[in-house]
PDB file of the backbone (N, CA, C, O) and the ligand in Angstrom, with CONECT records:
HET     ZN  A 101       1
ATOM      1  N   MET A   1      59.025 -19.846  17.852  1.00  0.00           N
ATOM      2  CA  MET A   1      58.389 -20.562  16.735  1.00  0.00           C
ATOM      3  C   MET A   1      58.149 -22.015  17.137  1.00  0.00           C
ATOM      4  O   MET A   1      58.956 -22.610  17.851  1.00  0.00           O
ATOM      5  N   PRO A   2      57.057 -22.571  16.683  1.00  0.00           N
ATOM      6  CA  PRO A   2      56.751 -23.972  17.015  1.00  0.00           C
ATOM      7  C   PRO A   2      57.605 -24.950  16.212  1.00  0.00           C
ATOM      8  O   PRO A   2      58.135 -24.622  15.150  1.00  0.00           O
ATOM      9  N   ILE A   3      57.714 -26.130  16.742  1.00  0.00           N
ATOM     10  CA  ILE A   3      58.421 -27.218  16.064  1.00  0.00           C
ATOM     11  C   ILE A   3      57.379 -28.178  15.503  1.00  0.00           C
ATOM     12  O   ILE A   3      56.491 -28.645  16.217  1.00  0.00           O
ATOM     13  N   TYR A   4      57.506 -28.458  14.216  1.00  0.00           N
ATOM     14  CA  TYR A   4      56.553 -29.351  13.563  1.00  0.00           C
ATOM     15  C   TYR A   4      57.224 -30.660  13.186  1.00  0.00           C
ATOM     16  O   TYR A   4      58.407 -30.709  12.849  1.00  0.00           O
ATOM     17  N   GLU A   5      56.439 -31.704  13.253  1.00  0.00           N
ATOM     18  CA  GLU A   5      56.916 -33.014  12.815  1.00  0.00           C
ATOM     19  C   GLU A   5      56.336 -33.316  11.441  1.00  0.00           C
ATOM     20  O   GLU A   5      55.191 -32.980  11.142  1.00  0.00           O
ATOM     21  N   TYR A   6      57.145 -33.951  10.623  1.00  0.00           N
ATOM     22  CA  TYR A   6      56.702 -34.370   9.303  1.00  0.00           C
ATOM     23  C   TYR A   6      57.024 -35.843   9.097  1.00  0.00           C
ATOM     24  O   TYR A   6      57.949 -36.397   9.691  1.00  0.00           O
ATOM     25  N   SER A   7      56.220 -36.452   8.229  1.00  0.00           N
ATOM     26  CA  SER A   7      56.511 -37.812   7.793  1.00  0.00           C
ATOM     27  C   SER A   7      56.417 -37.861   6.277  1.00  0.00           C
ATOM     28  O   SER A   7      55.547 -37.211   5.697  1.00  0.00           O
ATOM     29  N   PRO A   8      57.287 -38.614   5.622  1.00  0.00           N
ATOM     30  CA  PRO A   8      57.166 -38.791   4.177  1.00  0.00           C
ATOM     31  C   PRO A   8      55.876 -39.546   3.859  1.00  0.00           C
ATOM     32  O   PRO A   8      55.503 -40.483   4.566  1.00  0.00           O
ATOM     33  N   ASP A   9      55.199 -39.127   2.787  1.00  0.00           N
ATOM     34  CA  ASP A   9      53.915 -39.746   2.433  1.00  0.00           C
ATOM     35  C   ASP A   9      54.051 -41.247   2.226  1.00  0.00           C
ATOM     36  O   ASP A   9      53.157 -42.015   2.583  1.00  0.00           O
ATOM     37  N   SER A  10      55.155 -41.654   1.658  1.00  0.00           N
ATOM     38  CA  SER A  10      55.341 -43.073   1.372  1.00  0.00           C
ATOM     39  C   SER A  10      55.667 -43.854   2.630  1.00  0.00           C
ATOM     40  O   SER A  10      55.539 -45.078   2.659  1.00  0.00           O
ATOM     41  N   GLY A  11      56.093 -43.138   3.683  1.00  0.00           N
ATOM     42  CA  GLY A  11      56.508 -43.822   4.900  1.00  0.00           C
ATOM     43  C   GLY A  11      57.892 -44.420   4.792  1.00  0.00           C
ATOM     44  O   GLY A  11      58.386 -45.038   5.735  1.00  0.00           O
ATOM     45  N   GLN A  12      58.517 -44.238   3.643  1.00  0.00           N
ATOM     46  CA  GLN A  12      59.845 -44.816   3.443  1.00  0.00           C
ATOM     47  C   GLN A  12      60.778 -43.770   2.849  1.00  0.00           C
ATOM     48  O   GLN A  12      60.494 -43.192   1.799  1.00  0.00           O
ATOM     49  N   CYS A  13      61.874 -43.538   3.519  1.00  0.00           N
ATOM     50  CA  CYS A  13      62.862 -42.588   3.041  1.00  0.00           C
ATOM     51  C   CYS A  13      64.209 -42.983   3.609  1.00  0.00           C
ATOM     52  O   CYS A  13      64.326 -43.301   4.792  1.00  0.00           O
ATOM     53  N   ASP A  14      65.218 -42.964   2.767  1.00  0.00           N
ATOM     54  CA  ASP A  14      66.547 -43.352   3.233  1.00  0.00           C
ATOM     55  C   ASP A  14      67.085 -42.377   4.265  1.00  0.00           C
ATOM     56  O   ASP A  14      67.842 -42.757   5.159  1.00  0.00           O
ATOM     57  N   LYS A  15      66.689 -41.113   4.135  1.00  0.00           N
ATOM     58  CA  LYS A  15      67.280 -40.089   4.992  1.00  0.00           C
ATOM     59  C   LYS A  15      66.414 -39.745   6.193  1.00  0.00           C
ATOM     60  O   LYS A  15      66.925 -39.382   7.252  1.00  0.00           O
ATOM     61  N   CYS A  16      65.103 -39.861   6.026  1.00  0.00           N
ATOM     62  CA  CYS A  16      64.231 -39.534   7.158  1.00  0.00           C
ATOM     63  C   CYS A  16      63.223 -40.671   7.334  1.00  0.00           C
ATOM     64  O   CYS A  16      62.082 -40.548   6.889  1.00  0.00           O
ATOM     65  N   PRO A  17      63.605 -41.735   7.952  1.00  0.00           N
ATOM     66  CA  PRO A  17      62.759 -42.933   8.041  1.00  0.00           C
ATOM     67  C   PRO A  17      61.481 -42.702   8.853  1.00  0.00           C
ATOM     68  O   PRO A  17      61.384 -43.076  10.022  1.00  0.00           O
ATOM     69  N   GLY A  18      60.514 -42.078   8.195  1.00  0.00           N
ATOM     70  CA  GLY A  18      59.200 -41.953   8.801  1.00  0.00           C
ATOM     71  C   GLY A  18      59.001 -40.744   9.678  1.00  0.00           C
ATOM     72  O   GLY A  18      57.923 -40.567  10.246  1.00  0.00           O
ATOM     73  N   HIS A  19      60.029 -39.891   9.806  1.00  0.00           N
ATOM     74  CA  HIS A  19      59.874 -38.849  10.803  1.00  0.00           C
ATOM     75  C   HIS A  19      60.993 -37.823  10.715  1.00  0.00           C
ATOM     76  O   HIS A  19      62.165 -38.194  10.661  1.00  0.00           O
ATOM     77  N   PHE A  20      60.648 -36.528  10.701  1.00  0.00           N
ATOM     78  CA  PHE A  20      61.664 -35.507  10.944  1.00  0.00           C
ATOM     79  C   PHE A  20      60.979 -34.277  11.506  1.00  0.00           C
ATOM     80  O   PHE A  20      59.756 -34.155  11.444  1.00  0.00           O
ATOM     81  N   GLU A  21      61.765 -33.371  12.052  1.00  0.00           N
ATOM     82  CA  GLU A  21      61.221 -32.208  12.736  1.00  0.00           C
ATOM     83  C   GLU A  21      61.816 -30.936  12.172  1.00  0.00           C
ATOM     84  O   GLU A  21      63.011 -30.870  11.883  1.00  0.00           O
ATOM     85  N   VAL A  22      60.978 -29.929  12.018  1.00  0.00           N
ATOM     86  CA  VAL A  22      61.425 -28.647  11.490  1.00  0.00           C
ATOM     87  C   VAL A  22      60.786 -27.540  12.309  1.00  0.00           C
ATOM     88  O   VAL A  22      59.614 -27.621  12.675  1.00  0.00           O
ATOM     89  N   MET A  23      61.567 -26.504  12.592  1.00  0.00           N
ATOM     90  CA  MET A  23      61.029 -25.344  13.294  1.00  0.00           C
ATOM     91  C   MET A  23      60.558 -24.338  12.254  1.00  0.00           C
ATOM     92  O   MET A  23      61.328 -23.921  11.389  1.00  0.00           O
ATOM     93  N   GLN A  24      59.278 -23.946  12.345  1.00  0.00           N
ATOM     94  CA  GLN A  24      58.715 -22.995  11.397  1.00  0.00           C
ATOM     95  C   GLN A  24      57.899 -21.957  12.145  1.00  0.00           C
ATOM     96  O   GLN A  24      57.392 -22.212  13.237  1.00  0.00           O
ATOM     97  N   SER A  25      57.780 -20.787  11.543  1.00  0.00           N
ATOM     98  CA  SER A  25      56.913 -19.785  12.138  1.00  0.00           C
ATOM     99  C   SER A  25      55.461 -20.209  11.981  1.00  0.00           C
ATOM    100  O   SER A  25      55.125 -21.009  11.108  1.00  0.00           O
ATOM    101  N   MET A  26      54.597 -19.657  12.848  1.00  0.00           N
ATOM    102  CA  MET A  26      53.176 -20.018  12.839  1.00  0.00           C
ATOM    103  C   MET A  26      52.550 -19.852  11.459  1.00  0.00           C
ATOM    104  O   MET A  26      51.762 -20.691  11.023  1.00  0.00           O
ATOM    105  N   GLY A  27      52.905 -18.761  10.771  1.00  0.00           N
ATOM    106  CA  GLY A  27      52.259 -18.464   9.496  1.00  0.00           C
ATOM    107  C   GLY A  27      52.861 -19.178   8.309  1.00  0.00           C
ATOM    108  O   GLY A  27      52.349 -19.073   7.194  1.00  0.00           O
ATOM    109  N   ALA A  28      53.935 -19.899   8.531  1.00  0.00           N
ATOM    110  CA  ALA A  28      54.613 -20.548   7.413  1.00  0.00           C
ATOM    111  C   ALA A  28      53.764 -21.672   6.843  1.00  0.00           C
ATOM    112  O   ALA A  28      53.103 -22.405   7.579  1.00  0.00           O
ATOM    113  N   ALA A  29      53.792 -21.797   5.529  1.00  0.00           N
ATOM    114  CA  ALA A  29      53.071 -22.890   4.891  1.00  0.00           C
ATOM    115  C   ALA A  29      53.747 -24.204   5.224  1.00  0.00           C
ATOM    116  O   ALA A  29      54.973 -24.267   5.318  1.00  0.00           O
ATOM    117  N   PRO A  30      52.955 -25.265   5.405  1.00  0.00           N
ATOM    118  CA  PRO A  30      53.547 -26.574   5.679  1.00  0.00           C
ATOM    119  C   PRO A  30      54.451 -27.013   4.531  1.00  0.00           C
ATOM    120  O   PRO A  30      54.180 -26.714   3.368  1.00  0.00           O
ATOM    121  N   LEU A  31      55.502 -27.707   4.860  1.00  0.00           N
ATOM    122  CA  LEU A  31      56.363 -28.251   3.820  1.00  0.00           C
ATOM    123  C   LEU A  31      55.592 -29.279   2.999  1.00  0.00           C
ATOM    124  O   LEU A  31      54.825 -30.077   3.538  1.00  0.00           O
ATOM    125  N   ALA A  32      55.808 -29.245   1.692  1.00  0.00           N
ATOM    126  CA  ALA A  32      55.178 -30.236   0.827  1.00  0.00           C
ATOM    127  C   ALA A  32      56.147 -31.359   0.499  1.00  0.00           C
ATOM    128  O   ALA A  32      55.748 -32.468   0.144  1.00  0.00           O
ATOM    129  N   THR A  33      57.418 -31.049   0.625  1.00  0.00           N
ATOM    130  CA  THR A  33      58.427 -32.060   0.318  1.00  0.00           C
ATOM    131  C   THR A  33      59.499 -32.063   1.399  1.00  0.00           C
ATOM    132  O   THR A  33      59.736 -31.053   2.062  1.00  0.00           O
ATOM    133  N   CYS A  34      60.131 -33.194   1.560  1.00  0.00           N
ATOM    134  CA  CYS A  34      61.234 -33.324   2.508  1.00  0.00           C
ATOM    135  C   CYS A  34      62.390 -32.434   2.068  1.00  0.00           C
ATOM    136  O   CYS A  34      62.830 -32.527   0.921  1.00  0.00           O
ATOM    137  N   PRO A  35      62.897 -31.568   2.959  1.00  0.00           N
ATOM    138  CA  PRO A  35      64.006 -30.688   2.561  1.00  0.00           C
ATOM    139  C   PRO A  35      65.304 -31.452   2.325  1.00  0.00           C
ATOM    140  O   PRO A  35      66.254 -30.900   1.770  1.00  0.00           O
ATOM    141  N   ASP A  36      65.350 -32.667   2.726  1.00  0.00           N
ATOM    142  CA  ASP A  36      66.568 -33.453   2.565  1.00  0.00           C
ATOM    143  C   ASP A  36      66.557 -34.263   1.281  1.00  0.00           C
ATOM    144  O   ASP A  36      67.525 -34.237   0.521  1.00  0.00           O
ATOM    145  N   CYS A  37      65.468 -34.984   1.033  1.00  0.00           N
ATOM    146  CA  CYS A  37      65.441 -35.898  -0.104  1.00  0.00           C
ATOM    147  C   CYS A  37      64.466 -35.467  -1.190  1.00  0.00           C
ATOM    148  O   CYS A  37      64.486 -36.020  -2.290  1.00  0.00           O
ATOM    149  N   GLY A  38      63.595 -34.470  -0.893  1.00  0.00           N
ATOM    150  CA  GLY A  38      62.676 -33.979  -1.900  1.00  0.00           C
ATOM    151  C   GLY A  38      61.415 -34.804  -2.062  1.00  0.00           C
ATOM    152  O   GLY A  38      60.574 -34.495  -2.906  1.00  0.00           O
ATOM    153  N   GLN A  39      61.279 -35.830  -1.278  1.00  0.00           N
ATOM    154  CA  GLN A  39      60.099 -36.687  -1.343  1.00  0.00           C
ATOM    155  C   GLN A  39      58.877 -35.964  -0.754  1.00  0.00           C
ATOM    156  O   GLN A  39      59.015 -35.153   0.162  1.00  0.00           O
ATOM    157  N   ALA A  40      57.699 -36.258  -1.275  1.00  0.00           N
ATOM    158  CA  ALA A  40      56.474 -35.679  -0.741  1.00  0.00           C
ATOM    159  C   ALA A  40      56.314 -36.051   0.734  1.00  0.00           C
ATOM    160  O   ALA A  40      56.568 -37.188   1.131  1.00  0.00           O
ATOM    161  N   CYS A  41      55.891 -35.075   1.535  1.00  0.00           N
ATOM    162  CA  CYS A  41      55.726 -35.344   2.958  1.00  0.00           C
ATOM    163  C   CYS A  41      54.505 -34.590   3.477  1.00  0.00           C
ATOM    164  O   CYS A  41      53.936 -33.754   2.777  1.00  0.00           O
ATOM    165  N   HIS A  42      54.119 -34.889   4.683  1.00  0.00           N
ATOM    166  CA  HIS A  42      52.978 -34.222   5.292  1.00  0.00           C
ATOM    167  C   HIS A  42      53.271 -33.936   6.756  1.00  0.00           C
ATOM    168  O   HIS A  42      54.068 -34.622   7.397  1.00  0.00           O
ATOM    169  N   ARG A  43      52.609 -32.911   7.266  1.00  0.00           N
ATOM    170  CA  ARG A  43      52.857 -32.529   8.646  1.00  0.00           C
ATOM    171  C   ARG A  43      52.081 -33.430   9.593  1.00  0.00           C
ATOM    172  O   ARG A  43      50.916 -33.749   9.354  1.00  0.00           O
ATOM    173  N   VAL A  44      52.729 -33.826  10.648  1.00  0.00           N
ATOM    174  CA  VAL A  44      52.108 -34.641  11.677  1.00  0.00           C
ATOM    175  C   VAL A  44      51.624 -33.710  12.777  1.00  0.00           C
ATOM    176  O   VAL A  44      52.383 -32.889  13.290  1.00  0.00           O
ATOM    177  N   ILE A  45      50.360 -33.847  13.130  1.00  0.00           N
ATOM    178  CA  ILE A  45      49.758 -32.881  14.044  1.00  0.00           C
ATOM    179  C   ILE A  45      50.260 -33.038  15.473  1.00  0.00           C
ATOM    180  O   ILE A  45      50.450 -32.044  16.174  1.00  0.00           O
ATOM    181  N   SER A  46      50.471 -34.247  15.902  1.00  0.00           N
ATOM    182  CA  SER A  46      50.823 -34.474  17.301  1.00  0.00           C
ATOM    183  C   SER A  46      52.286 -34.148  17.559  1.00  0.00           C
ATOM    184  O   SER A  46      53.069 -35.009  17.961  1.00  0.00           O
ATOM    185  N   ALA A  47      52.641 -32.883  17.319  1.00  0.00           N
ATOM    186  CA  ALA A  47      54.039 -32.470  17.433  1.00  0.00           C
ATOM    187  C   ALA A  47      54.522 -32.508  18.868  1.00  0.00           C
ATOM    188  O   ALA A  47      53.750 -32.369  19.816  1.00  0.00           O
ATOM    189  N   VAL A  48      55.795 -32.696  18.993  1.00  0.00           N
ATOM    190  CA  VAL A  48      56.570 -32.639  20.238  1.00  0.00           C
ATOM    191  C   VAL A  48      55.982 -33.470  21.376  1.00  0.00           C
ATOM    192  O   VAL A  48      56.202 -33.158  22.546  1.00  0.00           O
ATOM    193  N   SER A  49      55.244 -34.515  21.046  1.00  0.00           N
ATOM    194  CA  SER A  49      54.686 -35.337  22.110  1.00  0.00           C
ATOM    195  C   SER A  49      55.339 -36.712  22.157  1.00  0.00           C
ATOM    196  O   SER A  49      54.983 -37.549  22.988  1.00  0.00           O
ATOM    197  N   HIS A  50      56.293 -36.940  21.266  1.00  0.00           N
ATOM    198  CA  HIS A  50      56.910 -38.256  21.224  1.00  0.00           C
ATOM    199  C   HIS A  50      58.040 -38.373  22.239  1.00  0.00           C
ATOM    200  O   HIS A  50      58.552 -37.372  22.741  1.00  0.00           O
ATOM    201  N   SER A  51      58.403 -39.565  22.519  1.00  0.00           N
ATOM    202  CA  SER A  51      59.447 -39.800  23.501  1.00  0.00           C
ATOM    203  C   SER A  51      60.815 -39.457  22.922  1.00  0.00           C
ATOM    204  O   SER A  51      61.003 -39.397  21.707  1.00  0.00           O
ATOM    205  N   VAL A  52      61.749 -39.236  23.816  1.00  0.00           N
ATOM    206  CA  VAL A  52      63.108 -38.881  23.410  1.00  0.00           C
ATOM    207  C   VAL A  52      63.703 -39.991  22.558  1.00  0.00           C
ATOM    208  O   VAL A  52      63.570 -41.175  22.869  1.00  0.00           O
ATOM    209  N   GLY A  53      64.356 -39.589  21.488  1.00  0.00           N
ATOM    210  CA  GLY A  53      65.085 -40.552  20.686  1.00  0.00           C
ATOM    211  C   GLY A  53      64.318 -41.099  19.507  1.00  0.00           C
ATOM    212  O   GLY A  53      64.882 -41.813  18.678  1.00  0.00           O
ATOM    213  N   LYS A  54      63.030 -40.774  19.414  1.00  0.00           N
ATOM    214  CA  LYS A  54      62.259 -41.294  18.291  1.00  0.00           C
ATOM    215  C   LYS A  54      62.516 -40.493  17.024  1.00  0.00           C
ATOM    216  O   LYS A  54      62.568 -41.041  15.923  1.00  0.00           O
ATOM    217  N   GLY A  55      62.676 -39.188  17.199  1.00  0.00           N
ATOM    218  CA  GLY A  55      62.806 -38.309  16.046  1.00  0.00           C
ATOM    219  C   GLY A  55      64.091 -38.540  15.273  1.00  0.00           C
ATOM    220  O   GLY A  55      65.121 -38.925  15.826  1.00  0.00           O
ATOM    221  N   HIS A  56      63.995 -38.296  13.994  1.00  0.00           N
ATOM    222  CA  HIS A  56      65.161 -38.372  13.137  1.00  0.00           C
ATOM    223  C   HIS A  56      65.631 -36.969  12.818  1.00  0.00           C
ATOM    224  O   HIS A  56      64.816 -36.092  12.531  1.00  0.00           O
ATOM    225  N   LEU A  57      66.921 -36.747  12.863  1.00  0.00           N
ATOM    226  CA  LEU A  57      67.463 -35.425  12.569  1.00  0.00           C
ATOM    227  C   LEU A  57      67.967 -35.373  11.138  1.00  0.00           C
ATOM    228  O   LEU A  57      68.711 -36.242  10.684  1.00  0.00           O
ATOM    229  N   LEU A  58      67.544 -34.332  10.445  1.00  0.00           N
ATOM    230  CA  LEU A  58      68.086 -34.110   9.116  1.00  0.00           C
ATOM    231  C   LEU A  58      69.494 -33.568   9.242  1.00  0.00           C
ATOM    232  O   LEU A  58      69.879 -33.044  10.287  1.00  0.00           O
ATOM    233  N   ALA A  59      70.252 -33.696   8.179  1.00  0.00           N
ATOM    234  CA  ALA A  59      71.610 -33.179   8.184  1.00  0.00           C
ATOM    235  C   ALA A  59      71.577 -31.667   8.395  1.00  0.00           C
ATOM    236  O   ALA A  59      70.908 -30.958   7.643  1.00  0.00           O
ATOM    237  N   PRO A  60      72.285 -31.163   9.400  1.00  0.00           N
ATOM    238  CA  PRO A  60      72.238 -29.722   9.684  1.00  0.00           C
ATOM    239  C   PRO A  60      72.561 -28.853   8.487  1.00  0.00           C
ATOM    240  O   PRO A  60      71.905 -27.835   8.270  1.00  0.00           O
ATOM    241  N   LYS A  61      73.557 -29.233   7.707  1.00  0.00           N
ATOM    242  CA  LYS A  61      73.930 -28.392   6.559  1.00  0.00           C
ATOM    243  C   LYS A  61      72.816 -28.350   5.526  1.00  0.00           C
ATOM    244  O   LYS A  61      72.595 -27.324   4.884  1.00  0.00           O
ATOM    245  N   SER A  62      72.124 -29.455   5.370  1.00  0.00           N
ATOM    246  CA  SER A  62      71.018 -29.495   4.428  1.00  0.00           C
ATOM    247  C   SER A  62      69.913 -28.543   4.860  1.00  0.00           C
ATOM    248  O   SER A  62      69.311 -27.860   4.031  1.00  0.00           O
ATOM    249  N   LEU A  63      69.654 -28.502   6.144  1.00  0.00           N
ATOM    250  CA  LEU A  63      68.620 -27.622   6.672  1.00  0.00           C
ATOM    251  C   LEU A  63      69.039 -26.167   6.594  1.00  0.00           C
ATOM    252  O   LEU A  63      68.270 -25.316   6.149  1.00  0.00           O
ATOM    253  N   GLU A  64      70.252 -25.883   7.025  1.00  0.00           N
ATOM    254  CA  GLU A  64      70.716 -24.495   7.053  1.00  0.00           C
ATOM    255  C   GLU A  64      70.726 -23.887   5.669  1.00  0.00           C
ATOM    256  O   GLU A  64      70.413 -22.709   5.498  1.00  0.00           O
ATOM    257  N   SER A  65      71.083 -24.684   4.689  1.00  0.00           N
ATOM    258  CA  SER A  65      71.158 -24.168   3.325  1.00  0.00           C
ATOM    259  C   SER A  65      69.789 -23.768   2.811  1.00  0.00           C
ATOM    260  O   SER A  65      69.685 -22.993   1.860  1.00  0.00           O
ATOM    261  N   LYS A  66      68.746 -24.286   3.424  1.00  0.00           N
ATOM    262  CA  LYS A  66      67.387 -23.959   3.004  1.00  0.00           C
ATOM    263  C   LYS A  66      66.715 -23.007   3.977  1.00  0.00           C
ATOM    264  O   LYS A  66      65.522 -22.729   3.857  1.00  0.00           O
ATOM    265  N   GLY A  67      67.475 -22.506   4.940  1.00  0.00           N
ATOM    266  CA  GLY A  67      66.958 -21.492   5.836  1.00  0.00           C
ATOM    267  C   GLY A  67      66.172 -22.017   7.015  1.00  0.00           C
ATOM    268  O   GLY A  67      65.488 -21.255   7.698  1.00  0.00           O
ATOM    269  N   PHE A  68      66.262 -23.306   7.258  1.00  0.00           N
ATOM    270  CA  PHE A  68      65.542 -23.869   8.390  1.00  0.00           C
ATOM    271  C   PHE A  68      66.363 -23.786   9.671  1.00  0.00           C
ATOM    272  O   PHE A  68      67.593 -23.734   9.648  1.00  0.00           O
ATOM    273  N   THR A  69      65.656 -23.774  10.763  1.00  0.00           N
ATOM    274  CA  THR A  69      66.295 -23.948  12.061  1.00  0.00           C
ATOM    275  C   THR A  69      65.768 -25.247  12.639  1.00  0.00           C
ATOM    276  O   THR A  69      64.560 -25.483  12.666  1.00  0.00           O
ATOM    277  N   GLN A  70      66.673 -26.079  13.095  1.00  0.00           N
ATOM    278  CA  GLN A  70      66.260 -27.378  13.607  1.00  0.00           C
ATOM    279  C   GLN A  70      66.601 -27.510  15.093  1.00  0.00           C
ATOM    280  O   GLN A  70      67.650 -27.062  15.557  1.00  0.00           O
ATOM    281  N   TYR A  71      65.692 -28.130  15.805  1.00  0.00           N
ATOM    282  CA  TYR A  71      65.924 -28.403  17.215  1.00  0.00           C
ATOM    283  C   TYR A  71      65.815 -29.896  17.468  1.00  0.00           C
ATOM    284  O   TYR A  71      65.067 -30.609  16.799  1.00  0.00           O
ATOM    285  N   ARG A  72      66.568 -30.339  18.435  1.00  0.00           N
ATOM    286  CA  ARG A  72      66.556 -31.739  18.815  1.00  0.00           C
ATOM    287  C   ARG A  72      66.033 -31.833  20.252  1.00  0.00           C
ATOM    288  O   ARG A  72      66.447 -31.064  21.120  1.00  0.00           O
ATOM    289  N   LYS A  73      65.145 -32.754  20.491  1.00  0.00           N
ATOM    290  CA  LYS A  73      64.632 -32.935  21.841  1.00  0.00           C
ATOM    291  C   LYS A  73      65.736 -33.486  22.721  1.00  0.00           C
ATOM    292  O   LYS A  73      66.287 -34.554  22.455  1.00  0.00           O
ATOM    293  N   ALA A  74      66.051 -32.743  23.774  1.00  0.00           N
ATOM    294  CA  ALA A  74      67.188 -33.119  24.619  1.00  0.00           C
ATOM    295  C   ALA A  74      66.737 -33.631  25.976  1.00  0.00           C
ATOM    296  O   ALA A  74      67.558 -34.066  26.783  1.00  0.00           O
ATOM    297  N   GLY A  75      65.447 -33.581  26.227  1.00  0.00           N
ATOM    298  CA  GLY A  75      64.950 -34.033  27.517  1.00  0.00           C
ATOM    299  C   GLY A  75      63.493 -33.653  27.633  1.00  0.00           C
ATOM    300  O   GLY A  75      62.879 -33.222  26.656  1.00  0.00           O
ATOM    301  N   ASP A  76      62.945 -33.806  28.799  1.00  0.00           N
ATOM    302  CA  ASP A  76      61.529 -33.526  28.993  1.00  0.00           C
ATOM    303  C   ASP A  76      61.254 -32.038  28.868  1.00  0.00           C
ATOM    304  O   ASP A  76      61.509 -31.270  29.795  1.00  0.00           O
ATOM    305  N   GLY A  77      60.737 -31.642  27.729  1.00  0.00           N
ATOM    306  CA  GLY A  77      60.408 -30.236  27.516  1.00  0.00           C
ATOM    307  C   GLY A  77      61.567 -29.381  27.053  1.00  0.00           C
ATOM    308  O   GLY A  77      61.403 -28.171  26.894  1.00  0.00           O
ATOM    309  N   TYR A  78      62.725 -29.960  26.833  1.00  0.00           N
ATOM    310  CA  TYR A  78      63.886 -29.195  26.401  1.00  0.00           C
ATOM    311  C   TYR A  78      64.273 -29.548  24.969  1.00  0.00           C
ATOM    312  O   TYR A  78      64.231 -30.709  24.563  1.00  0.00           O
ATOM    313  N   TYR A  79      64.651 -28.524  24.218  1.00  0.00           N
ATOM    314  CA  TYR A  79      65.080 -28.727  22.844  1.00  0.00           C
ATOM    315  C   TYR A  79      66.374 -27.964  22.606  1.00  0.00           C
ATOM    316  O   TYR A  79      66.468 -26.782  22.939  1.00  0.00           O
ATOM    317  N   GLU A  80      67.352 -28.616  22.045  1.00  0.00           N
ATOM    318  CA  GLU A  80      68.617 -27.979  21.712  1.00  0.00           C
ATOM    319  C   GLU A  80      68.658 -27.695  20.225  1.00  0.00           C
ATOM    320  O   GLU A  80      68.248 -28.519  19.408  1.00  0.00           O
ATOM    321  N   LYS A  81      69.160 -26.513  19.884  1.00  0.00           N
ATOM    322  CA  LYS A  81      69.294 -26.165  18.472  1.00  0.00           C
ATOM    323  C   LYS A  81      70.443 -26.947  17.864  1.00  0.00           C
ATOM    324  O   LYS A  81      71.547 -26.985  18.408  1.00  0.00           O
ATOM    325  N   THR A  82      70.163 -27.577  16.711  1.00  0.00           N
ATOM    326  CA  THR A  82      71.191 -28.370  16.048  1.00  0.00           C
ATOM    327  C   THR A  82      71.571 -27.794  14.693  1.00  0.00           C
ATOM    328  O   THR A  82      72.573 -28.203  14.106  1.00  0.00           O
ATOM    329  N   ALA A  83      70.778 -26.844  14.185  1.00  0.00           N
ATOM    330  CA  ALA A  83      71.083 -26.251  12.891  1.00  0.00           C
ATOM    331  C   ALA A  83      70.365 -24.917  12.771  1.00  0.00           C
ATOM    332  O   ALA A  83      69.329 -24.693  13.396  1.00  0.00           O
ATOM    333  N   GLY A  84      70.937 -24.031  11.950  1.00  0.00           N
ATOM    334  CA  GLY A  84      70.260 -22.783  11.651  1.00  0.00           C
ATOM    335  C   GLY A  84      70.759 -21.614  12.475  1.00  0.00           C
ATOM    336  O   GLY A  84      71.485 -21.777  13.456  1.00  0.00           O
ATOM    337  N   GLN A  85      70.345 -20.421  12.046  1.00  0.00           N
ATOM    338  CA  GLN A  85      70.812 -19.192  12.671  1.00  0.00           C
ATOM    339  C   GLN A  85      69.735 -18.559  13.561  1.00  0.00           C
ATOM    340  O   GLN A  85      70.053 -17.758  14.440  1.00  0.00           O
ATOM    341  N   GLU A  86      68.484 -18.909  13.341  1.00  0.00           N
ATOM    342  CA  GLU A  86      67.388 -18.265  14.061  1.00  0.00           C
ATOM    343  C   GLU A  86      67.150 -18.927  15.403  1.00  0.00           C
ATOM    344  O   GLU A  86      67.468 -20.099  15.603  1.00  0.00           O
ATOM    345  N   GLY A  87      66.580 -18.148  16.326  1.00  0.00           N
ATOM    346  CA  GLY A  87      66.093 -18.720  17.565  1.00  0.00           C
ATOM    347  C   GLY A  87      67.183 -18.943  18.602  1.00  0.00           C
ATOM    348  O   GLY A  87      68.378 -18.866  18.317  1.00  0.00           O
ATOM    349  N   PRO A  88      66.719 -19.225  19.827  1.00  0.00           N
ATOM    350  CA  PRO A  88      67.655 -19.459  20.929  1.00  0.00           C
ATOM    351  C   PRO A  88      68.347 -20.810  20.806  1.00  0.00           C
ATOM    352  O   PRO A  88      67.905 -21.674  20.049  1.00  0.00           O
ATOM    353  N   ASP A  89      69.434 -20.988  21.552  1.00  0.00           N
ATOM    354  CA  ASP A  89      70.158 -22.245  21.501  1.00  0.00           C
ATOM    355  C   ASP A  89      69.378 -23.375  22.179  1.00  0.00           C
ATOM    356  O   ASP A  89      69.512 -24.544  21.818  1.00  0.00           O
ATOM    357  N   VAL A  90      68.572 -23.004  23.156  1.00  0.00           N
ATOM    358  CA  VAL A  90      67.794 -23.999  23.889  1.00  0.00           C
ATOM    359  C   VAL A  90      66.373 -23.486  24.054  1.00  0.00           C
ATOM    360  O   VAL A  90      66.156 -22.313  24.357  1.00  0.00           O
ATOM    361  N   ILE A  91      65.413 -24.369  23.852  1.00  0.00           N
ATOM    362  CA  ILE A  91      64.008 -24.019  24.082  1.00  0.00           C
ATOM    363  C   ILE A  91      63.492 -24.883  25.219  1.00  0.00           C
ATOM    364  O   ILE A  91      63.746 -26.086  25.284  1.00  0.00           O
ATOM    365  N   HIS A  92      62.772 -24.241  26.098  1.00  0.00           N
ATOM    366  CA  HIS A  92      62.102 -24.985  27.166  1.00  0.00           C
ATOM    367  C   HIS A  92      60.606 -24.855  26.960  1.00  0.00           C
ATOM    368  O   HIS A  92      60.075 -23.744  26.961  1.00  0.00           O
ATOM    369  N   ARG A  93      59.943 -25.936  26.788  1.00  0.00           N
ATOM    370  CA  ARG A  93      58.482 -25.925  26.590  1.00  0.00           C
ATOM    371  C   ARG A  93      57.814 -26.604  27.770  1.00  0.00           C
ATOM    372  O   ARG A  93      58.233 -27.672  28.216  1.00  0.00           O
ATOM    373  N   GLY A  94      56.790 -25.975  28.255  1.00  0.00           N
ATOM    374  CA  GLY A  94      56.003 -26.539  29.317  1.00  0.00           C
ATOM    375  C   GLY A  94      56.715 -26.501  30.665  1.00  0.00           C
ATOM    376  O   GLY A  94      56.161 -26.950  31.669  1.00  0.00           O
TER     377      GLY A  94
HETATM  378 ZN    ZN A 101      63.413 -37.530   3.362  1.00  0.00          ZN2+
END
């Protein structure tokens, strides 16, 4: 499953300051609200192209409770699973 980046519409959020990442299936509808704070958000198209350390991680328990699987960029093309039951522990892209 691909990893999508989202940003809150307002650009301001205490929990996800301008950026968070969620793993979703291709057919899944884009999130309309932040799963952490409930604020309106939108999907950022240029997924997984940012440098290491830019992304903000949502609280794993918050994600798991909503059925999400979250990955954290661990290096060039590598992603480690930080929350959720689905998917492999490590993803290698490219
Ligand atoms: Zn938020």
